A tleap script that builds the chain and sets N, CA, C and O, in Angstrom:
source leaprc.protein.ff14SB
mol = sequence {
  NMET ASP ILE LEU MET THR ILE PHE ALA TYR
  ALA SER PRO VAL ILE ILE GLY PHE THR GLY
  LEU THR ILE LEU GLN ASN MET VAL LYS ARG
  GLN LEU ALA LEU SER GLU LYS LEU ALA LEU
  SER TYR VAL LEU GLY THR GLY PHE LEU SER
  PHE TYR ILE PHE TYR LEU GLY LEU LEU ARG
  ILE LYS PHE THR PHE GLY SER ILE ALA ILE
  LEU LEU VAL LEU CALA
}
set mol.1.N position { -17.861 11.433 -14.656 }
set mol.1.CA position { -18.408 10.237 -13.706 }
set mol.1.C position { -16.958 9.581 -13.431 }
set mol.1.O position { -16.826 9.247 -12.254 }
set mol.2.N position { -15.515 9.245 -14.497 }
set mol.2.CA position { -14.461 8.618 -13.838 }
set mol.2.C position { -13.817 9.373 -12.985 }
set mol.2.O position { -13.192 8.802 -12.091 }
set mol.3.N position { -13.812 10.972 -13.062 }
set mol.3.CA position { -13.273 11.480 -11.938 }
set mol.3.C position { -13.446 10.984 -10.484 }
set mol.3.O position { -12.687 10.580 -9.603 }
set mol.4.N position { -15.106 11.241 -10.649 }
set mol.4.CA position { -15.434 10.200 -9.168 }
set mol.4.C position { -15.152 8.909 -8.796 }
set mol.4.O position { -14.958 8.503 -7.650 }
set mol.5.N position { -15.141 8.394 -9.641 }
set mol.5.CA position { -14.664 6.374 -9.152 }
set mol.5.C position { -13.149 6.718 -9.236 }
set mol.5.O position { -12.427 5.863 -8.723 }
set mol.6.N position { -12.647 7.577 -9.669 }
set mol.6.CA position { -10.986 7.194 -9.191 }
set mol.6.C position { -10.904 8.156 -7.719 }
set mol.6.O position { -10.298 7.673 -6.763 }
set mol.7.N position { -11.515 9.471 -7.601 }
set mol.7.CA position { -11.643 9.703 -6.050 }
set mol.7.C position { -11.831 8.749 -4.846 }
set mol.7.O position { -11.363 8.691 -3.709 }
set mol.8.N position { -12.660 8.071 -5.531 }
set mol.8.CA position { -13.834 6.820 -4.386 }
set mol.8.C position { -12.518 5.990 -4.472 }
set mol.8.O position { -12.066 5.712 -3.361 }
set mol.9.N position { -11.891 5.589 -5.396 }
set mol.9.CA position { -11.318 4.397 -5.282 }
set mol.9.C position { -9.968 4.685 -4.421 }
set mol.9.O position { -9.461 3.865 -3.656 }
set mol.10.N position { -9.536 5.830 -4.645 }
set mol.10.CA position { -8.341 6.219 -3.847 }
set mol.10.C position { -8.970 6.606 -2.146 }
set mol.10.O position { -8.397 6.289 -1.104 }
set mol.11.N position { -10.174 7.299 -2.251 }
set mol.11.CA position { -10.435 7.731 -0.554 }
set mol.11.C position { -11.254 6.490 0.333 }
set mol.11.O position { -11.740 6.468 1.464 }
set mol.12.N position { -11.173 5.696 -0.529 }
set mol.12.CA position { -12.194 4.431 0.500 }
set mol.12.C position { -10.744 4.010 1.353 }
set mol.12.O position { -10.589 4.306 2.538 }
set mol.13.N position { -9.823 3.345 0.622 }
set mol.13.CA position { -8.489 3.127 1.276 }
set mol.13.C position { -7.856 4.068 2.617 }
set mol.13.O position { -7.368 3.646 3.666 }
set mol.14.N position { -7.994 5.026 2.309 }
set mol.14.CA position { -7.577 6.144 2.988 }
set mol.14.C position { -8.508 6.287 4.577 }
set mol.14.O position { -8.207 6.244 5.770 }
set mol.15.N position { -9.722 6.467 3.805 }
set mol.15.CA position { -10.915 6.292 5.199 }
set mol.15.C position { -10.595 5.090 6.087 }
set mol.15.O position { -10.145 5.290 7.215 }
set mol.16.N position { -10.798 3.899 5.652 }
set mol.16.CA position { -10.120 2.798 6.208 }
set mol.16.C position { -9.195 2.880 7.098 }
set mol.16.O position { -9.369 2.833 8.316 }
set mol.17.N position { -8.055 3.020 6.459 }
set mol.17.CA position { -6.724 3.017 7.444 }
set mol.17.C position { -6.639 4.310 8.180 }
set mol.17.O position { -5.716 4.515 8.968 }
set mol.18.N position { -7.598 5.213 7.941 }
set mol.18.CA position { -7.135 6.320 8.747 }
set mol.18.C position { -8.000 6.103 9.988 }
set mol.18.O position { -7.612 6.724 10.978 }
set mol.19.N position { -9.069 5.367 10.137 }
set mol.19.CA position { -9.990 4.991 10.991 }
set mol.19.C position { -9.059 3.974 12.121 }
set mol.19.O position { -8.921 4.083 13.339 }
set mol.20.N position { -8.492 2.938 11.120 }
set mol.20.CA position { -7.921 1.823 11.965 }
set mol.20.C position { -6.645 2.437 12.760 }
set mol.20.O position { -6.361 2.146 13.922 }
set mol.21.N position { -5.846 3.435 11.841 }
set mol.21.CA position { -4.702 3.896 12.588 }
set mol.21.C position { -4.997 4.895 13.817 }
set mol.21.O position { -4.231 4.859 14.780 }
set mol.22.N position { -5.997 5.712 13.812 }
set mol.22.CA position { -6.746 6.535 14.786 }
set mol.22.C position { -6.737 5.661 16.276 }
set mol.22.O position { -6.336 6.126 17.343 }
set mol.23.N position { -7.334 4.145 16.043 }
set mol.23.CA position { -7.535 3.574 16.998 }
set mol.23.C position { -6.519 2.935 17.916 }
set mol.23.O position { -6.484 2.772 19.136 }
set mol.24.N position { -5.354 2.497 16.497 }
set mol.24.CA position { -4.191 2.112 17.161 }
set mol.24.C position { -3.272 3.422 17.726 }
set mol.24.O position { -2.603 3.226 18.741 }
set mol.25.N position { -3.220 5.108 16.909 }
set mol.25.CA position { -2.615 5.514 17.952 }
set mol.25.C position { -2.880 5.728 19.159 }
set mol.25.O position { -1.921 5.899 19.911 }
set mol.26.N position { -4.188 5.780 19.686 }
set mol.26.CA position { -4.809 5.962 20.879 }
set mol.26.C position { -4.648 4.800 21.746 }
set mol.26.O position { -4.653 5.083 22.944 }
set mol.27.N position { -4.493 3.465 21.430 }
set mol.27.CA position { -3.914 2.677 22.258 }
set mol.27.C position { -2.156 2.856 22.726 }
set mol.27.O position { -1.764 2.439 23.816 }
set mol.28.N position { -1.400 3.403 21.914 }
set mol.28.CA position { -0.274 3.628 22.092 }
set mol.28.C position { 0.176 4.742 22.383 }
set mol.28.O position { 1.375 4.889 22.623 }
set mol.29.N position { -0.708 5.759 22.419 }
set mol.29.CA position { -0.592 7.238 22.961 }
set mol.29.C position { 0.718 7.986 22.580 }
set mol.29.O position { 1.489 8.576 23.337 }
set mol.30.N position { 0.795 7.817 21.156 }
set mol.30.CA position { 1.732 8.448 20.265 }
set mol.30.C position { 1.075 9.310 19.165 }
set mol.30.O position { 0.125 8.845 18.535 }
set mol.31.N position { 1.521 10.486 18.925 }
set mol.31.CA position { 0.862 11.215 18.014 }
set mol.31.C position { 1.804 11.342 17.144 }
set mol.31.O position { 2.943 11.666 17.479 }
set mol.32.N position { 1.338 11.026 15.499 }
set mol.32.CA position { 1.769 11.280 14.282 }
set mol.32.C position { 1.590 12.741 13.663 }
set mol.32.O position { 0.588 13.360 14.022 }
set mol.33.N position { 2.539 13.397 12.693 }
set mol.33.CA position { 2.391 13.997 11.905 }
set mol.33.C position { 0.976 13.445 11.143 }
set mol.33.O position { 0.537 12.301 11.262 }
set mol.34.N position { 0.373 14.521 10.340 }
set mol.34.CA position { -0.349 14.241 9.689 }
set mol.34.C position { -0.072 13.871 8.180 }
set mol.34.O position { -0.794 13.100 7.549 }
set mol.35.N position { 0.762 14.338 7.794 }
set mol.35.CA position { 1.483 13.359 6.424 }
set mol.35.C position { 1.893 11.974 6.729 }
set mol.35.O position { 1.689 11.007 5.995 }
set mol.36.N position { 2.424 11.961 7.754 }
set mol.36.CA position { 2.699 10.564 8.198 }
set mol.36.C position { 1.673 9.563 8.340 }
set mol.36.O position { 1.748 8.368 8.053 }
set mol.37.N position { 0.516 10.336 8.915 }
set mol.37.CA position { -0.802 9.773 9.314 }
set mol.37.C position { -1.382 9.234 8.201 }
set mol.37.O position { -1.862 8.101 8.228 }
set mol.38.N position { -1.391 10.101 6.967 }
set mol.38.CA position { -1.840 10.062 5.640 }
set mol.38.C position { -1.567 8.705 4.767 }
set mol.38.O position { -2.350 7.881 4.294 }
set mol.39.N position { 0.020 8.815 4.742 }
set mol.39.CA position { 0.896 8.062 4.225 }
set mol.39.C position { 0.256 6.551 4.458 }
set mol.39.O position { -0.264 5.759 3.674 }
set mol.40.N position { 0.626 6.480 6.438 }
set mol.40.CA position { 0.181 5.346 6.652 }
set mol.40.C position { -1.204 4.732 6.292 }
set mol.40.O position { -1.329 3.690 5.648 }
set mol.41.N position { -2.250 5.497 6.782 }
set mol.41.CA position { -3.524 5.159 6.048 }
set mol.41.C position { -3.780 4.767 5.124 }
set mol.41.O position { -4.838 4.160 4.954 }
set mol.42.N position { -2.980 4.950 4.264 }
set mol.42.CA position { -3.122 4.673 2.416 }
set mol.42.C position { -2.785 3.000 2.947 }
set mol.42.O position { -3.593 2.112 3.215 }
set mol.43.N position { -1.566 2.980 2.970 }
set mol.43.CA position { -1.251 1.702 2.896 }
set mol.43.C position { -2.059 0.225 3.889 }
set mol.43.O position { -2.356 -0.934 3.600 }
set mol.44.N position { -2.167 1.115 5.175 }
set mol.44.CA position { -3.329 -0.140 5.984 }
set mol.44.C position { -4.503 -0.254 5.299 }
set mol.44.O position { -5.094 -1.310 5.526 }
set mol.45.N position { -5.018 0.472 4.552 }
set mol.45.CA position { -6.621 0.578 4.255 }
set mol.45.C position { -6.270 -0.182 2.952 }
set mol.45.O position { -7.186 -0.970 2.716 }
set mol.46.N position { -5.468 -0.237 2.182 }
set mol.46.CA position { -5.258 -1.194 0.994 }
set mol.46.C position { -5.262 -2.830 1.407 }
set mol.46.O position { -5.916 -3.785 0.989 }
set mol.47.N position { -4.081 -2.666 2.560 }
set mol.47.CA position { -3.700 -4.024 2.942 }
set mol.47.C position { -5.331 -4.250 3.148 }
set mol.47.O position { -6.038 -4.670 2.232 }
set mol.48.N position { -5.764 -3.967 4.270 }
set mol.48.CA position { -6.996 -4.463 4.938 }
set mol.48.C position { -8.172 -5.079 3.713 }
set mol.48.O position { -8.772 -6.154 3.725 }
set mol.49.N position { -8.226 -3.992 2.725 }
set mol.49.CA position { -9.333 -4.163 1.740 }
set mol.49.C position { -8.734 -5.070 0.853 }
set mol.49.O position { -9.608 -5.644 0.202 }
set mol.50.N position { -7.484 -5.471 0.532 }
set mol.50.CA position { -7.116 -6.860 -0.351 }
set mol.50.C position { -7.261 -7.911 0.747 }
set mol.50.O position { -7.577 -9.000 0.266 }
set mol.51.N position { -7.116 -7.921 2.186 }
set mol.51.CA position { -7.723 -8.955 2.811 }
set mol.51.C position { -8.727 -9.561 2.917 }
set mol.51.O position { -8.877 -10.783 2.890 }
set mol.52.N position { -9.843 -8.372 3.105 }
set mol.52.CA position { -11.138 -8.438 2.900 }
set mol.52.C position { -11.480 -9.233 1.521 }
set mol.52.O position { -12.056 -10.316 1.621 }
set mol.53.N position { -11.126 -8.703 0.182 }
set mol.53.CA position { -11.305 -9.465 -0.748 }
set mol.53.C position { -11.132 -10.344 -0.753 }
set mol.53.O position { -11.904 -10.974 -1.477 }
set mol.54.N position { -10.190 -11.076 -0.116 }
set mol.54.CA position { -9.435 -12.254 -0.274 }
set mol.54.C position { -10.280 -13.401 0.296 }
set mol.54.O position { -10.331 -14.573 -0.076 }
set mol.55.N position { -11.054 -12.657 1.480 }
set mol.55.CA position { -11.634 -13.766 2.048 }
set mol.55.C position { -12.880 -13.914 1.636 }
set mol.55.O position { -13.542 -14.926 1.865 }
set mol.56.N position { -13.374 -12.708 0.866 }
set mol.56.CA position { -14.745 -12.837 0.373 }
set mol.56.C position { -14.761 -14.064 -0.982 }
set mol.56.O position { -15.708 -14.767 -1.335 }
set mol.57.N position { -13.455 -14.008 -1.512 }
set mol.57.CA position { -13.089 -15.152 -2.503 }
set mol.57.C position { -13.428 -16.636 -1.982 }
set mol.57.O position { -14.331 -17.404 -2.311 }
set mol.58.N position { -12.324 -16.772 -1.002 }
set mol.58.CA position { -12.346 -18.019 0.135 }
set mol.58.C position { -13.520 -18.435 0.616 }
set mol.58.O position { -13.745 -19.642 0.708 }
set mol.59.N position { -14.384 -17.553 0.970 }
set mol.59.CA position { -15.849 -18.054 1.593 }
set mol.59.C position { -16.779 -17.861 0.669 }
set mol.59.O position { -17.955 -17.576 0.893 }
set mol.60.N position { -16.089 -18.065 -0.761 }
set mol.60.CA position { -17.488 -17.861 -1.917 }
set mol.60.C position { -18.699 -16.750 -1.904 }
set mol.60.O position { -19.865 -16.878 -2.279 }
set mol.61.N position { -17.976 -15.539 -1.306 }
set mol.61.CA position { -19.019 -14.821 -1.325 }
set mol.61.C position { -19.092 -13.780 -2.682 }
set mol.61.O position { -18.050 -13.473 -3.260 }
set mol.62.N position { -20.106 -13.389 -3.027 }
set mol.62.CA position { -20.159 -12.454 -4.376 }
set mol.62.C position { -19.673 -11.391 -3.722 }
set mol.62.O position { -19.814 -11.042 -2.550 }
set mol.63.N position { -18.853 -10.734 -4.967 }
set mol.63.CA position { -18.309 -9.616 -4.791 }
set mol.63.C position { -19.531 -8.649 -5.007 }
set mol.63.O position { -19.895 -8.768 -6.177 }
set mol.64.N position { -20.244 -7.809 -4.379 }
set mol.64.CA position { -21.474 -7.191 -4.957 }
set mol.64.C position { -21.641 -5.945 -3.925 }
set mol.64.O position { -21.028 -6.038 -2.861 }
set mol.65.N position { -22.358 -4.887 -4.143 }
set mol.65.CA position { -22.408 -3.674 -3.954 }
set mol.65.C position { -22.506 -3.920 -1.959 }
set mol.65.O position { -21.777 -3.354 -1.144 }
set mol.66.N position { -23.637 -4.924 -1.649 }
set mol.66.CA position { -24.170 -5.165 -0.287 }
set mol.66.C position { -22.631 -5.762 0.320 }
set mol.66.O position { -22.308 -5.464 1.470 }
set mol.67.N position { -21.909 -6.443 -0.365 }
set mol.67.CA position { -20.823 -6.906 0.602 }
set mol.67.C position { -19.603 -6.281 0.627 }
set mol.67.O position { -18.621 -6.790 1.168 }
set mol.68.N position { -19.594 -5.131 0.040 }
set mol.68.CA position { -18.714 -3.975 0.020 }
set mol.68.C position { -19.313 -2.810 1.019 }
set mol.68.O position { -18.652 -2.181 1.845 }
set mol.69.N position { -20.395 -2.704 0.811 }
set mol.69.CA position { -21.151 -1.789 1.664 }
set mol.69.C position { -20.514 -1.575 3.281 }
set mol.69.O position { -20.154 -0.475 3.700 }
set mol.70.N position { -20.457 -2.814 4.062 }
set mol.70.CA position { -20.166 -3.032 5.408 }
set mol.70.C position { -19.030 -2.379 5.320 }
set mol.70.O position { -19.096 -1.484 6.163 }
set mol.71.N position { -18.220 -2.338 4.876 }
set mol.71.CA position { -16.600 -1.701 5.397 }
set mol.71.C position { -17.055 -0.136 5.091 }
set mol.71.O position { -16.644 0.515 6.050 }
set mol.72.N position { -17.679 0.671 4.227 }
set mol.72.CA position { -18.051 1.424 4.362 }
set mol.72.C position { -18.639 2.230 5.577 }
set mol.72.O position { -18.306 3.306 6.073 }
set mol.73.N position { -19.617 1.341 5.878 }
set mol.73.CA position { -20.442 1.658 6.886 }
set mol.73.C position { -20.072 1.596 8.152 }
set mol.73.O position { -20.549 2.325 9.022 }
set mol.74.N position { -18.961 0.490 8.404 }
set mol.74.CA position { -18.439 0.654 9.671 }
set mol.74.C position { -17.068 1.548 9.683 }
set mol.74.O position { -16.561 1.623 10.802 }
set mol.75.N position { -16.306 2.313 8.526 }
set mol.75.CA position { -15.745 3.458 8.466 }
set mol.75.C position { -16.014 4.491 8.979 }
set mol.75.O position { -15.316 5.484 8.772 }
savepdb mol mol.pdb
quit
């Protein structure tokens, strides 16, 4: 069970960042190598999740499964 939670913890920022990076890449019309895209997607996804959690705390929204499931549905 711990290994699944670890995989989920690393995969969710990558998926969110990969989605955002793909949108940005299509706007600029520049192709990146897969290794560059994966590295940047992890960093962008982690930053986005950090801001999302910060805004949840700022707006005093409880950190529950429902509040984070929105991100997974959008990605």
